[in-house]
N, C-alpha and C positions, 0 to 999 in steps of 0.2 A: 323392756327397760333400756334406756340409752347407755351406750358404752363410752368410757373415757380412758385414755392412757395419759399418765403423768410421767414425763422423762425429766428428772430433776435430781441432782446429786445431793442437795441439802435435805436431810430427813425432816427437819421441822417444817420446811416449806412444803414438802410432799404431804405431810399430815394436814396442814392448813388447807391445801388445795383439795385433798381427799374429802375433808369434812364439808367444805363449801360445795363440792360436786354432789356428795351424797345427800346434802340438804335438798337438792333439787332432783333427787331420785336417779342419779347416775350410778351405774355399776362401774367401779374404778379399778384399774390395774396400774401398777407402778413399775418403773425401771429407774435404777439409780445412776445410770450413765447412758451415753448415746449408743454404745455397742449393745447393751442389753435391750434398749428401746428398739433398735433395728430388728433384733430377733423376734420380739413381740409383734412388731408391725408386719413382719413377713408371714406370720401365721394367722393374723386376725385383723379385721377392719373395724375402725372405731368411728363413733359419731363426732368425736373431738379429740385432738391430741394436744396436750400442753407440753411445750418443749422449752427447756432452759437453754440458753446460749453458752454460758460459761460453765463448762464441766470438764473434769479431768478425763483422760483416756480418749474421748471423742466429743467435741463440742457440737452445739446445735447446728452450726453452719455445715460442719462435716456430715452430720446426719442428713441434712437436706441434700447435699451433694450425692450421697449414696442412694437416697430415695429416687433422685432424678436419674441416676445411672440404672437403677433397677426398674425405671419407668413406673414407679408407684406414686399414686396421688392420694394424699391424706389431708383431712381438714386440720391443718397445723396452726396453732396459736402459739406464738413465742411469748414466754414469760421471762422477763429479764429486767434487771436494774440498769443495764448498760446498753441503752438504745440511743444511738445517734441517727441522724437523718440518713447518713451514708449507709449505715448498717441496715436500717429499715428498707431502703431501696434495694440493696443487694439481696436481702432475705426475701423480699417480695418477688424479685426476679427468679429466685430459687423455688417459689411456690408457697411461701408462708401466706396465710390468709388474713391474719390479724395479729395484734400485739397487746400484751397486758404488762403494764409497768409495775415493777416492785418498788416500794411496798404497795400492796393491793388496796385499791379503792373497791370495796365490796359491791357497791351499786354498779360501777363500771365493769367489774368482773362479770356479774350476771348479765349485763347488757351485751357483753361480748359473746358469752356462751350462748345467749338467746339467738344470736345471729346464725348459729350453726345448728341448734336444736332448740325447739320451743320449750321453754321451762316455765314452771310456776313455783314460786317460792311459798312454802308453808310458813305461816306466821308462828314463830316459836322463839 
């Protein structure tokens, strides 16, 4: 079963992302901030990591900086409502693989996930 980690401070967004990933048979873990997410990433490898950028304690860009210092590579997809061209370029330089804009377009969400792990959506 594919593994996903959601690093997102907003509980309602985590719930939506979890349900969307579980629909395509992912086993999902969650972290409500960047610091907790780094702890989870240190102990386990995931098929996909959904990372919010704007979070208290430690934002997504800071998470990417720590991962780079630890020389860890993960399939990171940034999930954010605040994506500028400049920020996208900087995050790609830090190793982010793709981006999902909030609010979510479900079809685009699954297309993005499918780039990292082949999925099949059950009609329901």
